[in-house]
N, C-alpha and C positions, 0 to 999 in steps of 0.2 A: 425349684427347678422344674421346667416343663417336661412332662413325660412324653414318650413316643406316641401313645394313643391320643393325648391332648393335642399334640402338634398336628396329627393327621385328621383331626375332626374339624379343622378350620376349612371353611368353604371359600371358593373363589367368589369374587364380588358379583360375577354374572350368574351365579347359581342360586339365586334366591328361592326359586320354586323347589329345586332339589333339596335345599336345606330344610324347607318346611316339610317336605315329604319324608325325609330321613328322620327328622325330629319327631314327627307324628307317629311314624312307624316304631321308633324307639319306645315311645310311651305305650303303644299297643303291645309290644313284646314284653315289656316290663309287667304289664297287667296280666298277660298270659302266664308268665313264669310265676308271679305271685299267687295267681289263682290255683295253679297246679300244686304249689307248695302248701297252700292253705287247705286244699282238698285232701292231700296226703296226711296232713296234721290232724284234720278232723276225723278221718278214717282210723288213724292210729289211736286217738283218744277214745273213740267209740268202741273200737275193737278191744282195747285193754280193759274197758269196763265190762265187756261181754266175757272176756277170759276170767276176770275176777269173779263174776257171777257164776260161771261154769264151775270153777274150782270149788265154790261153796256147795254146789249141788251134787258133786261127785263123791263117791266113797273114797276113803283114805288110800286104798291100794291103787285106784286110778289116778289120784292126784300124784302119788309117788311115781307112777309111770310117766306122767306128763313132765315131772321134774327131771327124771332120768333122760327123757327125750330132749329137754333143753340143753343138757350137757352134750348130747350128741350133735345138736345143732351148732353149738359153739365149735366143736371139733370139725364139723363139716365146713364151717366158714374158713378155718385155717387151711384145710385141705384144698379148698377152692382157690385160695390165693396162690398156692403152689401150682395147681393145675392151670390157672390163667396165665401165670408168668411163663410156664413152659410152652403154652400155646402161643403166647405173644412172641417168644423168642423164635419159634418156628415160622410163624406167619410174617413177621417183619423182615425176614431175610430173603423172602421170595421177590425176585425182580419182575414186575409186571410188564406186559407188552406196552409199547409207547404208542401203538395205533389206537387213537381215540375214536375211530369209526365215523368221522365227520363226512358230510356229503362231498362227493367228488365234483370237480368242475363241470363234468358232463351232466350232472344232476341238477345244476342250478342255472340253467340257461334260459330261464323264463324272461321274456321281454319286459315284464313289469317288476322284476326283482330289484330291490334297493341294495341288497348285498348282505354280507356277514358283518356282525357287530360284536365287539368285545365289551365287557362291562366297563362303564364309566366310573362307577363308584361302588363301594362295598362296605358292609358292616357284619361282623361276626359277633353275635350275642352269646356270651358264655353261659354255661349251666348255673353259674353262681349269680346270674342276674346282671352282671356287668358287661361292658363292651370289651371283648378280647382283642379285636382289631377293627380299625376303620380307616378308610382313606380312598384316594383316587387310584384308578388303574390297578385294581386288585390282581395279584398273580395267584400262584398256587397257595392254597390255604391249608394250614395244619390245624386239625381239630380232632378232639376225642370226647367221648361221652360214655360214662359208665355208671351203673347203679349196683349196689350190693344189698342183699337182704339180711335179716337178722331174726333170731327167735324162731317160734313155731310157724309164723305166718297165719295163724288162725284168725278169723274175722278181719282179715286184711292188715294185720299188724306186721311190724318188722319189714316194711316196704320202703324202697328207695326208688325215686323216679325223677328224671331230668329230661329237658328238651333243649337242644342247642339249635339256634337258627342262624343260617347264613343268607344274607340278602345281597343280591347283585342288582344294581341299577343300570339300565341301558337308556340311552337317549339318541334320537335321530329326528330328522325333519321329514315329515310325510309330504311328498311332492304334489298330491292331489287329494280331493275328497273321495274316499272310497274305503272299502273294507280291506284290512291288511292281515295276512296270514304270517304267523311267526312259528318257526321250527327251532326249538330250544335244545341245545346239546350240553349236558353236564357230565364231565369226566370224573369218575370216582376210582381211587386206588387206595384200598385199605383192607380191613378185615373185621370180623365179628367173632365174639366169644359168648356163648350162652350155656348156662348150667343151672339146673333145678332138679331136685330129687324129692318129689312129693310122696308122702307116706300116710299111714293110717292116722298117726297122731299129729300130723301137721298139714299145712297147706302152702305149698311153694310154687313159684312161677318165675319164668324169665321171658322177657319180651323185648325185641328190638325192631324198630320201624324207621324207614326213611321215606319222606314224601317230598314231592316237588309241587310248587304252585307258581302261578304267574298272574299278574294284574297290570293292566295298562292305565295310563293317566294322561289326559289332555283336557285341561279346564276342570275336570272332575275324574273320579275313579271310574273305571270300566268294570265289567263283570270279572270275577275271579275264577280261574280254572285250576284244578289240582289233580294230581295222580300219585298213586302209591307205587314206589319202585322197589321196595324191600320190606318184608314183614315176616318175622318168625316169632311164634308165641307158643309156649307149652309149659305144662306143669311137670313134665318128666322129659328132660332134654339134656344133652351133653354134646354140643356141636361147636365147631370152630372152622372157619374157612375164609378165603379171600373174597373181596368184592373188587373186580377189575372189569369195568365196563363204562361205556358212555351211554347214559340214559337220555332218552329223547322224549319230549312232550310237545304238544301243539297248542297254539293259542291264537285267537283272532279277535280283532275289535275294529270298530268303525271310527276313522279318524278324519279330521279336516287337514287342509294344507297348512301345517304349522308344526312346531316342535312337539314331540311326543315322548313319553317316558314309559318304560317297562320295568317292573320289579319282578325278578325271579328269586324264589326262596327255596332253599333246601332245609328241611327240618329233620333233626336226628333225635329220635325218642328212645329212651331205655327205661326199663322197669324190672325190678327184681324184688321178690318177696320170700322171706324165710331164710334161716341160716344156711349158708352154703350156696345160695342162689346168686348168680351174677349175670348181668347183661352189659356187653361192651361193644361199642362201635369205635374203631380206631383208624383215623386217617392222619396220623402224625408220627408214629414210632418208626424211625428210620427214613432214609431218603426216598425209599420207594413208595411211601404212603402219604397221600395228600388228596385234597379235593381240587381237581384241576380247574383251569380258567374256562368258564362256560362261554358259549357263543350263541348268537341268535341269527338265523337267516330269515330275512323279511321279504315277502313278495306282496 
């Protein structure tokens, strides 16, 4: 039986270039996600060896203190689950404003304006490395990304890290040979939860970050532009709040009078190290939370 994702990955016969671009991008993201997982695994292996060597060099009373701390880390993990669930229940029930802050008609009266464009195609690359959704005319997207830490966190051990990528593809026909300016609007409605309690006998951290990037394509790829729109990182932190805003970024490239493509990507990164540490980005729990449909205004 054909799955929903499989049926939506079929391309129109006229979209040969788009199909090549999407498939190439898919391989690129797979490589990024595998590299991130491999790096985390290597740090864990090296860190565990360092902890083992440290234990051998310490007196018995200090080793006993480390073992007692491990029990406290396990308890902290259980307590963080309760804390995160309580925060989630509070934040998911808040109804955000529906004003996405897009440019008003009076602001887009440029005689060279081509107009506003919605995404033609989209791909949501899940944190497990698989495609979570893919298809034409993407609407609001539900996505979440979380990482939980474990153990002491010493030497980088007990860390979890994931990055979710949402790609939107836009296409339009450039009417003449010149430089084109793109104003990109990405509505976000969701929340974040971060917790880490670093102490003397451990090393804990929580980090959440959201970035936007844009790259044009016409015959070949153009330069890539990127901007950070959210970034919280600390070894001692206990925060949770909503993210309700339309983030804006700017991009320009030189195009000929022909069909052009633009890929806009939102990347959602989370990292947590040590027992009780958590980093969560949630744009899916409840009807009020989602990544909205972006738009691009081209002049």
